[in-house]
KEFI-245709 format. One record per residue: x, y, z of N, C-alpha, C, CB in turn; residue number from 0; chain. Coordinates in steps of 0.2 Angstrom, whole numbers, always signed. Glycine has a CB too. Example, Ala and Ser with C-alpha at 12.3 -4.5 7.8 and 13.67 -1.06 7.14 Angstrom:
<rs>
R     nu     nv     nw    cau    cav    caw     cu     cv     cw    cbu    cbv    cbw   nr  kette
R    +66    -28    +39    +62    -22    +39    +66    -16    +39    +57    -22    +45    0      A
R    +64    -11    +35    +68     -5    +36    +64     +0    +39    +70     -3    +29    1      A
</rs>
This chain:
<rs>
R     nu     nv     nw    cau    cav    caw     cu     cv     cw    cbu    cbv    cbw   nr  kette
R     +4     -6     +0     +0     +0     +0     +4     +6     +0     -5     +0     +6    0      A
R     +3    +11     -4     +7    +17     -5     +4    +23     -1     +7    +19    -12    1      A
R     +9    +26     +3     +7    +32     +7    +11    +38     +5    +10    +30    +15    2      A
R     +7    +43     +4    +10    +50     +1    +12    +54     +7     +4    +54     -3    3      A
R    +18    +57     +7    +20    +61    +12    +25    +67    +10    +24    +57    +17    4      A
R    +25    +72    +13    +30    +77    +12    +37    +75    +14    +28    +84    +16    5      A
R    +42    +78    +11    +49    +76    +12    +52    +78    +18    +53    +78     +6    6      A
R    +49    +83    +22    +52    +86    +28    +54    +80    +33    +48    +91    +31    7      A
R    +59    +82    +37    +60    +77    +43    +54    +75    +47    +66    +79    +47    8      A
R    +50    +80    +49    +45    +79    +53    +39    +75    +49    +42    +86    +55    9      A
R    +38    +77    +43    +33    +74    +39    +34    +66    +39    +32    +77    +33   10      A
R    +41    +65    +37    +43    +58    +37    +43    +54    +43    +50    +58    +34   11      A
R    +44    +58    +49    +44    +54    +55    +37    +53    +57    +47    +59    +61   12      A
R    +32    +57    +56    +25    +56    +57    +23    +50    +53    +21    +62    +56   13      A
R    +24    +51    +46    +21    +46    +42    +24    +39    +43    +23    +48    +35   14      A
R    +31    +39    +45    +34    +32    +46    +31    +29    +52    +41    +33    +46   15      A
R    +30    +33    +57    +27    +31    +63    +20    +27    +62    +26    +36    +69   16      A
R    +16    +31    +58     +9    +28    +57    +10    +22    +53     +5    +33    +52   17      A
R    +15    +22    +48    +16    +16    +44    +18    +10    +48    +22    +17    +38   18      A
R    +23    +11    +53    +25     +5    +57    +19     +3    +61    +30     +8    +62   19      A
R    +14     +7    +64     +9     +5    +67     +4     +0    +63     +5    +11    +70   20      A
R     +3     +3    +57     -1     -1    +52     +2     -8    +51     -2     +3    +46   21      A
R     +8     -8    +50    +12    -15    +48    +12    -19    +54    +19    -13    +46   22      A
R    +12    -16    +60    +12    -20    +66     +5    -24    +67    +13    -16    +72   23      A
R     -1    -20    +65     -7    -23    +66     -9    -28    +60    -13    -17    +66   24      A
R     -6    -26    +54     -7    -30    +48     +0    -33    +46    -10    -26    +42   25      A
R     +3    -38    +49    +10    -40    +48    +11    -42    +40    +11    -46    +52   26      A
R     +6    -44    +36     +8    -46    +29     +8    -39    +25     +2    -50    +27   27      A
R     +7    -34    +27     +6    -28    +23    +13    -24    +24     +1    -23    +25   28      A
R    +15    -21    +18    +21    -17    +18    +19    -10    +15    +27    -20    +13   29      A
R    +21     -4    +18    +19     +2    +16    +25     +5    +12    +18     +7    +22   30      A
R    +24     +8     +6    +29    +11     +2    +27    +19     +2    +28     +9     -5   31      A
R    +32    +23     +1    +32    +30     +2    +32    +33     -5    +37    +33     +6   32      A
R    +27    +38     -6    +27    +42    -12    +29    +49     -9    +20    +42    -16   33      A
R    +35    +52    -10    +37    +58     -8    +34    +64    -12    +45    +58     -7   34      A
R    +31    +69     -9    +28    +74    -13    +31    +81    -10    +20    +74    -12   35      A
R    +32    +85    -15    +34    +92    -13    +28    +97    -14    +40    +95    -17   36      A
R    +26   +100     -9    +20   +104    -10    +22   +111    -11    +15   +104     -3   37      A
R    +17   +115    -13    +18   +122    -14    +20   +126     -8    +11   +126    -17   38      A
R    +17   +124     -2    +20   +127     +4    +27   +125     +6    +15   +124    +10   39      A
R    +29   +120     +3    +36   +118     +4    +41   +122     +0    +37   +110     +3   40      A
R    +38   +123     -6    +43   +126    -11    +43   +134    -10    +40   +126    -18   41      A
R    +38   +137     -7    +38   +144     -6    +40   +146     +1    +32   +148     -9   42      A
R    +46   +148     +3    +48   +149     +9    +49   +156    +11    +54   +145    +11   43      A
R    +49   +161     +6    +51   +168     +8    +45   +172     +9    +54   +171     +2   44      A
R    +39   +169    +10    +32   +173    +11    +28   +169    +16    +28   +174     +5   45      A
R    +24   +173    +20    +20   +170    +24    +14   +166    +21    +17   +175    +29   46      A
R    +11   +161    +24     +6   +157    +22     +0   +162    +20     +3   +152    +27   47      A
R     -1   +167    +24     -7   +172    +22     -6   +175    +15     -7   +178    +27   48      A
R     +0   +176    +13     +1   +179     +7     +0   +175     +1     +8   +182     +7   49      A
R     +2   +168     +2     +2   +164     -4     -4   +159     -4     +8   +159     -3   50      A
R     -9   +160     +1    -15   +156     +0    -17   +152     +5    -14   +152     -6   51      A
R    -13   +151    +11    -16   +148    +17    -13   +141    +17    -23   +147    +16   52      A
R    -15   +138    +23    -13   +131    +25    -14   +126    +20    -15   +129    +32   53      A
R    -19   +126    +16    -20   +121    +11    -15   +120     +6    -27   +123     +7   54      A
R    -10   +124     +6     -4   +123     +1     +0   +118     +3     -1   +130     +1   55      A
R     +0   +115    +10     +4   +110    +12     +0   +103    +10     +5   +110    +19   56      A
R     -6   +103     +8     -9    +97     +6    -11    +96     -1    -15    +96    +11   57      A
R    -12   +102     -5    -15   +102    -11    -12    +96    -16    -14   +108    -15   58      A
R     -5    +96    -17     -2    +91    -21     -3    +84    -18     +5    +92    -22   59      A
R     -3    +83    -12     -4    +76     -9    -11    +74    -10     -3    +77     -1   60      A
R    -16    +78    -10    -23    +77    -11    -24    +75    -19    -28    +82     -9   61      A
R    -20    +78    -23    -20    +77    -30    -18    +70    -31    -16    +82    -34   62      A
R    -12    +68    -28    -10    +61    -28    -15    +56    -26     -3    +60    -24   63      A
R    -18    +57    -21    -23    +52    -18    -29    +52    -23    -26    +55    -12   64      A
R    -31    +57    -26    -37    +57    -31    -35    +53    -37    -39    +64    -32   65      A
R    -28    +54    -39    -26    +51    -45    -24    +44    -44    -20    +55    -48   66      A
R    -25    +41    -38    -23    +34    -37    -16    +33    -36    -26    +30    -42   67      A
R    -12    +38    -36     -5    +37    -35     -3    +34    -28     -1    +43    -36   68      A
R     -7    +36    -23     -6    +33    -16    -13    +32    -13     -3    +39    -12   69      A
R    -13    +27     -8    -19    +25     -5    -21    +30     +1    -19    +18     -3   70      A
R    -16    +32     +5    -17    +37    +10    -12    +41    +11    -19    +32    +17   71      A
R    -13    +46    +16     -8    +51    +17     -9    +53    +25     -9    +58    +13   72      A
R     -3    +55    +28     -3    +57    +35     -2    +65    +35     +2    +53    +39   73      A
R     -6    +69    +38     -5    +76    +39     -5    +78    +46    -11    +79    +35   74      A
R     -2    +83    +48     -3    +87    +54    -10    +90    +53     +2    +92    +55   75      A
R    -15    +89    +58    -22    +92    +57    -21    +99    +56    -26    +90    +63   76      A
R    -17   +102    +60    -17   +110    +59    -15   +112    +52    -11   +113    +64   77      A
R    -13   +108    +48    -11   +109    +41    -17   +108    +36     -5   +105    +38   78      A
R    -23   +105    +39    -28   +104    +35    -33   +110    +34    -32    +97    +38   79      A
R    -35   +112    +28    -40   +117    +28    -47   +115    +30    -41   +119    +20   80      A
R    -51   +120    +31    -58   +118    +33    -62   +113    +29    -62   +125    +34   81      A
R    -61   +113    +23    -64   +108    +18    -59   +104    +14    -69   +112    +13   82      A
R    -59    +98    +14    -55    +94    +10    -57    +94     +3    -55    +86    +13   83      A
R    -53    +91     -1    -55    +91     -8    -60    +86     -9    -48    +89    -13   84      A
R    -65    +87    -14    -71    +83    -15    -68    +76    -16    -75    +85    -20   85      A
R    -71    +71    -13    -69    +64    -14    -64    +61     -9    -67    +63    -21   86      A
R    -62    +65     -5    -57    +63     +0    -61    +64     +7    -51    +67     +0   87      A
R    -58    +60    +12    -60    +60    +19    -55    +58    +24    -66    +54    +20   88      A
R    -55    +61    +30    -51    +59    +35    -53    +52    +38    -50    +64    +41   89      A
R    -49    +47    +37    -51    +40    +39    -50    +39    +46    -47    +35    +35   90      A
R    -45    +42    +49    -44    +41    +56    -40    +47    +59    -41    +34    +58   91      A
R    -40    +48    +66    -36    +52    +69    -33    +49    +75    -40    +59    +72   92      A
R    -27    +47    +75    -24    +44    +81    -23    +48    +87    -17    +42    +79   93      A
R    -21    +45    +93    -21    +49    +99    -16    +55    +98    -18    +44   +105   94      A
R    -18    +60   +101    -15    +66   +101     -8    +66   +105    -19    +72   +103   95      A
R     -3    +70   +102     +3    +71   +106     +2    +78   +109     +9    +71   +101   96      A
R     +7    +80   +114     +6    +86   +117     +5    +92   +113    +13    +87   +121   97      A
R     -1    +96   +114     -3   +101   +109     +1   +108   +110    -10   +102   +109   98      A
R     +5   +108   +116     +7   +115   +117    +13   +117   +113    +10   +114   +125   99      A
R    +14   +123   +113    +20   +126   +110    +26   +127   +114    +18   +133   +107  100      A
R    +32   +127   +112    +38   +128   +116    +42   +134   +113    +43   +122   +115  101      A
R    +45   +137   +118    +49   +143   +116    +57   +141   +116    +48   +149   +121  102      A
R    +60   +143   +111    +67   +142   +110    +71   +148   +109    +68   +137   +104  103      A
R    +76   +150   +113    +80   +156   +112    +87   +154   +112    +79   +161   +118  104      A
R    +91   +158   +108    +98   +157   +107   +102   +158   +114   +101   +162   +102  105      A
R   +100   +162   +118   +103   +164   +124   +101   +159   +130   +102   +171   +126  106      A
R    +96   +155   +129    +94   +151   +134    +89   +154   +139    +99   +148   +138  107      A
R    +87   +160   +137    +82   +164   +142    +75   +162   +140    +83   +171   +141  108      A
R    +71   +162   +145    +64   +161   +144    +60   +167   +141    +60   +159   +151  109      A
R    +54   +166   +139    +50   +171   +136    +50   +178   +140    +43   +169   +134  110      A
R    +49   +177   +146    +48   +183   +151    +55   +186   +152    +45   +181   +158  111      A
R    +61   +182   +152    +67   +184   +153    +71   +187   +147    +71   +179   +157  112      A
R    +68   +186   +141    +72   +187   +135    +73   +195   +135    +68   +186   +129  113      A
R    +79   +197   +132    +82   +203   +132    +77   +208   +129    +88   +204   +129  114      A
R    +76   +214   +131    +71   +219   +128    +73   +220   +120    +71   +226   +132  115      A
R    +67   +220   +116    +68   +221   +109    +71   +216   +105    +72   +227   +108  116      A
R    +71   +210   +108    +74   +204   +105    +70   +202    +99    +74   +198   +110  117      A
R    +73   +199    +94    +70   +197    +87    +67   +190    +88    +75   +198    +82  118      A
R    +61   +189    +87    +57   +183    +87    +55   +181    +80    +52   +182    +92  119      A
R    +57   +175    +78    +56   +173    +71    +50   +169    +71    +61   +170    +68  120      A
R    +44   +171    +67    +38   +166    +66    +35   +169    +60    +34   +167    +73  121      A
R    +31   +164    +57    +27   +166    +52    +19   +166    +54    +28   +161    +46  122      A
R    +18   +164    +60    +12   +163    +63     +9   +169    +66    +12   +157    +68  123      A
R     +3   +171    +63     +0   +177    +66     -3   +176    +73     -6   +179    +62  124      A
R     -5   +169    +74     -7   +167    +81     -2   +168    +86    -10   +160    +81  125      A
R     +4   +166    +85     +9   +166    +89    +12   +173    +90    +15   +162    +87  126      A
R    +12   +177    +85    +14   +184    +86     +9   +188    +90    +14   +187    +79  127      A
R     +3   +187    +89     -2   +191    +93     -1   +189   +101     -9   +189    +91  128      A
R     -1   +183   +102     -1   +181   +109     +6   +182   +112     -2   +173   +110  129      A
R    +12   +182   +109    +18   +184   +111    +18   +191   +113    +24   +182   +106  130      A
R    +15   +195   +109    +15   +203   +110    +11   +204   +116    +12   +206   +103  131      A
R     +6   +200   +117     +2   +202   +123     +6   +201   +130     -4   +197   +124  132      A
R    +11   +196   +129    +15   +195   +135    +21   +199   +135    +17   +188   +135  133      A
R    +24   +201   +129    +30   +205   +128    +29   +209   +122    +36   +200   +127  134      A
R    +26   +215   +124    +25   +220   +118    +31   +223   +115    +20   +225   +120  135      A
R    +37   +222   +119    +43   +225   +116    +46   +221   +111    +47   +226   +122  136      A
R    +44   +215   +110    +48   +211   +105    +47   +213    +98    +45   +203   +106  137      A
R    +52   +211    +94    +52   +213    +87    +51   +206    +83    +58   +216    +84  138      A
R    +46   +206    +78    +44   +200    +75    +47   +200    +68    +37   +199    +75  139      A
R    +50   +194    +66    +53   +194    +59    +50   +187    +56    +60   +194    +59  140      A
R    +49   +187    +50    +46   +181    +46    +51   +176    +46    +44   +183    +39  141      A
R    +49   +170    +49    +53   +164    +49    +49   +158    +47    +57   +163    +56  142      A
R    +51   +156    +41    +47   +149    +39    +52   +144    +38    +43   +151    +32  143      A
R    +50   +138    +36    +55   +132    +35    +53   +127    +40    +62   +135    +36  144      A
R    +56   +121    +39    +55   +115    +43    +58   +116    +50    +58   +109    +39  145      A
R    +56   +112    +54    +58   +112    +61    +66   +113    +62    +56   +106    +65  146      A
R    +69   +109    +58    +77   +109    +59    +79   +116    +56    +80   +103    +55  147      A
R    +76   +118    +51    +78   +125    +48    +77   +130    +53    +75   +126    +41  148      A
R    +72   +131    +56    +70   +136    +61    +75   +136    +67    +63   +136    +63  149      A
R    +76   +130    +69    +81   +129    +75    +88   +131    +73    +81   +121    +77  150      A
R    +90   +129    +67    +97   +131    +65    +97   +139    +64    +98   +128    +58  151      A
R    +92   +142    +62    +92   +150    +61    +92   +153    +68    +86   +152    +57  152      A
R    +90   +150    +73    +90   +153    +80    +97   +152    +82    +85   +150    +85  153      A
R   +100   +146    +81   +107   +145    +83   +112   +149    +80   +109   +138    +82  154      A
R   +111   +151    +73   +115   +155    +69   +114   +162    +71   +114   +154    +62  155      A
R   +109   +164    +75   +108   +171    +76   +104   +175    +71   +115   +174    +77  156      A
R   +101   +172    +66    +97   +175    +61    +91   +179    +65    +94   +170    +56  157      A
R    +89   +175    +70    +84   +178    +75    +86   +176    +82    +77   +176    +74  158      A
R    +83   +179    +87    +85   +178    +94    +81   +172    +97    +85   +184    +98  159      A
R    +75   +171    +94    +71   +166    +97    +66   +164    +92    +68   +168   +104  160      A
R    +62   +158    +93    +56   +156    +89    +52   +152    +94    +59   +152    +83  161      A
R    +46   +150    +91    +41   +146    +94    +40   +140    +90    +35   +150    +96  162      A
R    +40   +134    +93    +38   +128    +89    +33   +124    +92    +45   +124    +88  163      A
R    +30   +119    +89    +25   +115    +92    +29   +109    +95    +20   +112    +86  164      A
R    +27   +108   +101    +31   +103   +105    +30    +96   +102    +28   +103   +113  165      A
R    +24    +95    +99    +23    +88    +97    +28    +86    +91    +16    +88    +94  166      A
R    +29    +91    +87    +34    +90    +82    +41    +88    +84    +35    +96    +77  167      A
R    +43    +92    +90    +50    +90    +93    +50    +83    +96    +51    +95    +98  168      A
R    +44    +81    +99    +44    +75   +102    +44    +69    +97    +37    +74   +106  169      A
R    +41    +70    +91    +41    +65    +86    +48    +65    +82    +36    +67    +81  170      A
R    +52    +70    +83    +58    +70    +80    +64    +68    +85    +60    +77    +77  171      A
R    +61    +67    +92    +66    +66    +97    +70    +71    +99    +70    +60    +95  172      A
R    +68    +78    +98    +72    +84    +99    +69    +88   +104    +72    +87    +92  173      A
R    +65    +85   +109    +61    +90   +113    +66    +93   +118    +56    +86   +117  174      A
R    +72    +91   +119    +77    +94   +124    +80   +100   +121    +83    +89   +125  175      A
R    +79   +102   +115    +81   +109   +112    +77   +115   +115    +81   +109   +105  176      A
R    +71   +113   +117    +66   +119   +119    +69   +122   +126    +59   +116   +121  177      A
R    +69   +129   +126    +70   +132   +132    +65   +132   +137    +72   +140   +130  178      A
R    +59   +132   +135    +53   +131   +140    +47   +129   +136    +52   +138   +144  179      A
R    +42   +126   +139    +36   +124   +136    +31   +129   +139    +34   +117   +139  180      A
R    +27   +132   +134    +22   +137   +135    +16   +134   +137    +22   +142   +130  181      A
R    +13   +136   +143     +6   +134   +145     +1   +137   +140     +5   +136   +152  182      A
R     -5   +134   +140    -10   +136   +135    -13   +142   +137    -16   +130   +135  183      A
R    -12   +145   +144    -14   +151   +146    -10   +157   +143    -14   +152   +153  184      A
R     -4   +155   +141     +1   +160   +137     +1   +159   +130     +8   +158   +140  185      A
R     +1   +153   +127     +1   +152   +120     -5   +147   +118     +8   +150   +118  186      A
R    -11   +149   +117    -16   +144   +115    -14   +141   +109    -23   +148   +115  187      A
R    -15   +134   +108    -13   +130   +102    -17   +132    +96    -13   +123   +104  188      A
R    -14   +130    +90    -18   +131    +84    -23   +125    +84    -13   +130    +78  189      A
R    -28   +126    +80    -33   +121    +79    -30   +114    +77    -38   +123    +73  190      A
R    -31   +109    +80    -29   +102    +79    -21   +101    +80    -30   +101    +72  191      A
R    -18   +106    +84    -11   +105    +85     -9    +99    +89     -8   +112    +88  192      A
R     -4    +95    +87     -2    +89    +90     -6    +83    +88     -4    +90    +98  193      A
R    -11    +84    +84    -15    +78    +81    -13    +77    +74    -23    +80    +82  194      A
R    -14    +71    +72    -13    +69    +65    -19    +67    +62     -8    +63    +64  195      A
R    -20    +68    +55    -26    +66    +52    -24    +62    +46    -30    +72    +49  196      A
R    -27    +56    +45    -25    +51    +40    -30    +51    +35    -23    +44    +43  197      A
R    -28    +54    +29    -33    +55    +23    -33    +50    +18    -32    +62    +20  198      A
R    -38    +48    +15    -39    +43     +9    -45    +45     +5    -39    +36    +12  199      A
R    -46    +41     +0    -51    +43     -5    -58    +40     -1    -51    +39    -11  200      A
R    -63    +44     -2    -69    +43     +2    -72    +36     +0    -74    +48     +0  201      A
R    -71    +34     -6    -74    +27     -9    -69    +21     -8    -76    +28    -16  202      A
R    -63    +23     -5    -58    +17     -4    -60    +14     +3    -51    +20     -4  203      A
R    -65    +10     +3    -67     +7     +9    -62     +2    +12    -74     +3     +8  204      A
R    -58     -1     +8    -53     -6    +11    -48     -2    +15    -49    -10     +5  205      A
R    -46     +4    +12    -41     +8    +16    -44    +11    +22    -38    +14    +11  206      A
R    -50    +13    +22    -53    +16    +28    -54    +11    +33    -60    +19    +26  207      A
R    -55     +4    +32    -56     -1    +36    -49     -2    +40    -59     -7    +33  208      A
R    -44     -3    +35    -37     -4    +38    -34     +1    +43    -32     -5    +32  209      A
R    -36     +8    +41    -33    +13    +45    -37    +14    +51    -34    +19    +41  210      A
R    -43    +12    +52    -48    +13    +57    -45    +10    +64    -55    +10    +56  211      A
R    -40     +6    +63    -37     +3    +70    -33     +8    +74    -33     -3    +68  212      A
R    -31    +13    +70    -27    +19    +74    -32    +24    +76    -22    +22    +69  213      A
R    -38    +24    +75    -42    +30    +77    -43    +30    +85    -49    +29    +74  214      A
R    -43    +36    +87    -44    +38    +94    -50    +42    +95    -37    +41    +98  215      A
R    -55    +39    +98    -62    +43    +98    -61    +50   +102    -67    +39   +101  216      A
R    -58    +50   +107    -57    +56   +111    -54    +61   +108    -54    +55   +118  217      A
R    -48    +60   +105    -44    +65   +101    -49    +67    +95    -38    +62    +98  218      A
R    -52    +63    +92    -56    +65    +86    -62    +69    +88    -59    +58    +83  219      A
R    -65    +68    +94    -70    +73    +96    -67    +80    +97    -74    +70   +102  220      A
R    -62    +80   +101    -58    +86   +103    -56    +90    +96    -52    +85   +107  221      A
R    -54    +87    +91    -52    +90    +85    -58    +92    +81    -48    +85    +81  222      A
R    -63    +89    +81    -69    +91    +78    -72    +97    +81    -75    +85    +79  223      A
R    -72    +98    +88    -74   +104    +91    -69   +110    +89    -73   +103    +99  224      A
R    -63   +109    +89    -58   +114    +86    -59   +116    +79    -51   +112    +88  225      A
R    -60   +111    +75    -61   +113    +68    -68   +116    +67    -61   +106    +64  226      A
R    -73   +114    +71    -79   +118    +71    -78   +125    +72    -84   +115    +76  227      A
R    -74   +127    +77    -73   +134    +78    -70   +137    +72    -68   +135    +84  228      A
R    -65   +134    +69    -62   +136    +63    -67   +138    +57    -56   +132    +60  229      A
R    -72   +133    +56    -77   +134    +51    -81   +140    +53    -81   +127    +50  230      A
R    -83   +140    +60    -88   +145    +62    -85   +152    +61    -89   +144    +69  231      A
R    -78   +153    +61    -76   +160    +60    -74   +161    +53    -69   +161    +64  232      A
R    -76   +157    +49    -75   +158    +41    -70   +153    +38    -72   +165    +40  233      A
R    -66   +149    +42    -62   +144    +39    -56   +146    +36    -66   +140    +34  234      A
R    -53   +152    +38    -47   +155    +35    -42   +155    +40    -49   +162    +32  235      A
R    -36   +154    +37    -30   +155    +41    -27   +162    +40    -24   +149    +40  236      A
R    -30   +166    +37    -28   +173    +36    -29   +177    +42    -32   +176    +30  237      A
R    -32   +175    +47    -32   +179    +53    -30   +175    +59    -40   +181    +55  238      A
R    -27   +178    +64    -25   +174    +70    -30   +170    +73    -22   +179    +75  239      A
R    -30   +164    +74    -35   +159    +76    -32   +154    +81    -39   +156    +71  240      A
R    -35   +153    +86    -32   +147    +91    -38   +144    +94    -27   +150    +96  241      A
R    -38   +137    +95    -43   +134    +98    -41   +127   +101    -49   +132    +93  242      A
R    -42   +126   +107    -40   +120   +111    -46   +117   +115    -34   +121   +115  243      A
R    -47   +111   +114    -53   +107   +117    -50   +101   +121    -58   +105   +112  244      A
R    -52   +100   +127    -49    +94   +130    -54    +92   +135    -42    +95   +134  245      A
R    -53    +86   +138    -58    +83   +143    -56    +86   +150    -58    +75   +143  246      A
R    -60    +88   +154    -59    +91   +160    -64    +89   +165    -58    +99   +160  247      A
R    -62    +85   +170    -67    +83   +175    -73    +79   +172    -70    +89   +179  248      A
R    -72    +75   +167    -77    +71   +163    -80    +75   +158    -81    +69   +168  249      A
R    -80    +82   +158    -83    +86   +153    -79    +89   +148    -87    +91   +156  250      A
R    -81    +94   +144    -77    +97   +139    -75   +104   +141    -81    +97   +132  251      A
R    -69   +106   +140    -66   +112   +141    -64   +115   +135    -60   +113   +147  252      A
R    -66   +121   +132    -64   +124   +126    -62   +131   +127    -70   +123   +121  253      A
R    -56   +133   +124    -54   +140   +124    -52   +141   +117    -48   +141   +129  254      A
R    -55   +147   +115    -54   +149   +108    -52   +157   +107    -60   +148   +103  255      A
R    -48   +159   +103    -46   +165   +101    -47   +167    +94    -39   +167   +104  256      A
R    -49   +173    +92    -49   +176    +86    -47   +183    +86    -56   +175    +82  257      A
R    -42   +184    +82    -39   +191    +81    -40   +194    +75    -31   +190    +83  258      A
R    -39   +201    +75    -40   +205    +69    -33   +204    +65    -42   +212    +71  259      A
R    -34   +206    +58    -28   +206    +54    -23   +210    +57    -30   +207    +47  260      A
R    -25   +216    +59    -20   +221    +62    -16   +219    +68    -23   +228    +63  261      A
R    -19   +213    +71    -16   +211    +77    -17   +215    +83     -8   +211    +76  262      A
R    -21   +220    +83    -22   +225    +89    -29   +223    +92    -22   +232    +86  263      A
R    -33   +219    +89    -39   +217    +93    -40   +209    +93    -45   +220    +89  264      A
R    -43   +207    +98    -44   +200    +98    -50   +198   +103    -38   +196   +101  265      A
R    -54   +193   +102    -59   +191   +105    -58   +184   +108    -66   +191   +101  266      A
R    -60   +182   +114    -59   +176   +117    -65   +173   +120    -54   +176   +123  267      A
R    -66   +166   +119    -72   +162   +122    -69   +156   +126    -76   +161   +116  268      A
R    -72   +155   +131    -71   +149   +135    -78   +145   +136    -68   +150   +142  269      A
R    -78   +139   +135    -84   +135   +136    -83   +129   +140    -87   +133   +129  270      A
R    -87   +127   +144    -87   +121   +148    -94   +118   +148    -85   +122   +156  271      A
R    -94   +111   +147   -100   +108   +147    -99   +100   +146   -105   +110   +141  272      A
R   -105    +97   +144   -104    +90   +143   -100    +88   +137   -111    +87   +142  273      A
R    -97    +82   +138    -92    +80   +133    -97    +77   +127    -88    +74   +135  274      A
R    -96    +80   +121   -100    +78   +115    -99    +70   +114    -98    +82   +109  275      A
R   -105    +67   +112   -105    +60   +111   -104    +58   +104   -112    +57   +113  276      A
R   -102    +62   +100   -100    +61    +93    -96    +66    +90   -106    +59    +89  277      A
R    -92    +65    +85    -88    +70    +81    -93    +75    +78    -84    +67    +76  278      A
R    -99    +73    +76   -104    +78    +73   -106    +83    +78   -109    +74    +69  279      A
R   -108    +81    +84   -110    +85    +89   -104    +90    +91   -113    +81    +95  280      A
R    -98    +87    +91    -92    +91    +93    -91    +97    +88    -86    +87    +94  281      A
R    -92    +95    +82    -92   +100    +76    -97   +105    +77    -92    +97    +69  282      A
R   -103   +103    +78   -109   +108    +79   -107   +113    +85   -115   +104    +80  283      A
R   -105   +110    +91   -103   +114    +96    -98   +120    +94   -101   +110   +102  284      A
R    -92   +117    +91    -87   +122    +89    -90   +127    +84    -82   +118    +85  285      A
R    -94   +125    +80    -97   +130    +75   -101   +136    +79   -102   +127    +70  286      A
R   -104   +134    +84   -108   +139    +88   -103   +144    +92   -112   +136    +94  287      A
R    -98   +141    +95    -93   +145    +98    -89   +149    +93    -88   +140   +102  288      A
R    -87   +146    +87    -84   +150    +82    -88   +156    +79    -82   +146    +76  289      A
R    -95   +155    +78    -99   +160    +76    -99   +166    +82   -106   +158    +75  290      A
R   -100   +164    +88   -100   +169    +93    -94   +173    +94   -102   +165   +100  291      A
R    -88   +169    +93    -81   +172    +93    -81   +178    +87    -76   +167    +92  292      A
R    -83   +176    +81    -83   +181    +76    -87   +187    +77    -86   +177    +69  293      A
R    -93   +186    +80    -98   +191    +82    -94   +196    +87   -104   +189    +84  294      A
R    -91   +193    +92    -88   +197    +97    -82   +201    +94    -85   +192   +103  295      A
R    -78   +198    +90    -73   +202    +87    -76   +208    +83    -68   +198    +82  296      A
R    -81   +206    +79    -84   +212    +75    -87   +217    +79    -90   +209    +71  297      A
R    -89   +216    +85    -92   +221    +90    -86   +225    +93    -96   +217    +95  298      A
R    -80   +222    +93    -75   +226    +96    -73   +231    +91    -69   +222    +98  299      A
R    -74   +230    +84    -72   +234    +79    -77   +240    +79    -72   +231    +72  300      A
R    -83   +238    +79    -89   +243    +79    -89   +248    +85    -96   +240    +79  301      A
R    -86   +246    +91    -86   +250    +97    -80   +255    +97    -86   +246   +103  302      A
R    -75   +254    +92    -69   +258    +92    -71   +265    +89    -64   +255    +88  303      A
</rs>
């Protein structure tokens, strides 16, 4: 069975981990790799907002699935757009890795102790907005590239610090490079951060059945809630957006943030209640919260 994957070290680590799990459950099966370079990988000198959004990391992979060149693909859920290409489906979502962000500085200083006016490299509007709330003195510079590229640029002094997803470092066995792990009260994660989505053709029932053994229902519900928020605010990565859902005392805890493009206004929502009994209900809940979040941000603009 052929698996499509990006060429980056992280994408390969994630995909090969999934392949090993599938081969363990199905000992007679061997997974082959189809390496794909996406538009998002090719264009590194501009932000995702400028070049068309997060879907640029999956477009060519989805084309390979639809053309029958591969049977499935492993994505970071945070790279998946609000709507998949017609004819494709997320077959399963494995158990989530740590969704938090980490801070990495060249000097070894934490976010609060970083020298005044330090240069922080990031292409994420979400991270920039929340970093500025804690340290408004920081200067932000565009920094794109794979995890290893961004770490190298910090070490070389291109920037003084950066922020990375902890899940990616764990999957690469590099978590020790982080200066500190940022709590969700400081840096609310991106939608689906730490989770993987395994995509295949909607009508490939054999592949869906084989992949279903990796599905984690709790992670899938939490991700559905977060993606519901994304759809509720318009489904775009062109604005700063964060959402994190988890189980708390048997119920659901959800925190979401939507920022304005200028980075000067933001709206926040926290929701607690019963744990949704299905992904569809989780999605519906997220939609409600996302719509309320959008209205709250719009009201801050009108009141100015």
